[in-house]
N, C-alpha and C positions, 0 to 999 in steps of 0.2 A: 520454450521459455520466451515470454514476451519481454521487450525492453522498453523503458521510458527514458528518453533523453532529457536531462535537466536543462532548463532555460536559465535557471539561477543557481545559487549555491546548494539549495535543497528543495524538496517537495514534501508536502505534508502527506501522511498516510491516507487520509480520506480522499485527498485530491488524486493520489496515485491510483487508488481503486477505481475512481470515476474515469480517469484518463485511460486506463486499461480496458474499460468497458465491463468490469467485473461487477459493478453495481450501477444502478440507474441514477441515483441521486445521493446527495450528501446525507440525507436521512437514512437511506439504506446502508451507507458506509458507516454511519454512526452506530447503528444497531449491530451490524456485523462485527465491528471492533469491540463494542461494549459486551457482546455475548461471548467474547473470547474465541472467535472463529478465524482470526487473522494472526499469522505469525510473521515476525520480522527477524531475519537471520536465524531461523529455527526456534525462536522463543515467542510465546504468546504475547501479543501486544494489546493493551486495552485503552491506549490513548490515541484517539483519532488524529490529534495534532502532532503526533510523533514526527520529527523531522527525519527524512530519508536522504542519504547522501550517496555519492558514487560508490557502487559496489554492494549496496544493500540489496537483499532479496526478500520479497514479500510473497507469502503463500496464502491462498484463499480458495477453498472449494476445489482443491486439486490443481489449481493454476498457480504458476510462478511468474513473478515480474522481477526483472533485474533493473536497478537504477544505474544509468550510465551518464557520464558527463560529456 
């Protein structure tokens, strides 16, 4: 499981996918999220701007990212 360390209070879902290298661009993140391919804490998330906080876990294409502060 990869981790992303927060620089601020939160990171948006699309930014987290890019930071982890799971998508190449914001457009790729947008389509992955809109298509229901991304889960946050086990639930499908369709909002690219969803705010992620310390302890949240993102799943995409068999990869997991944990958000840490």
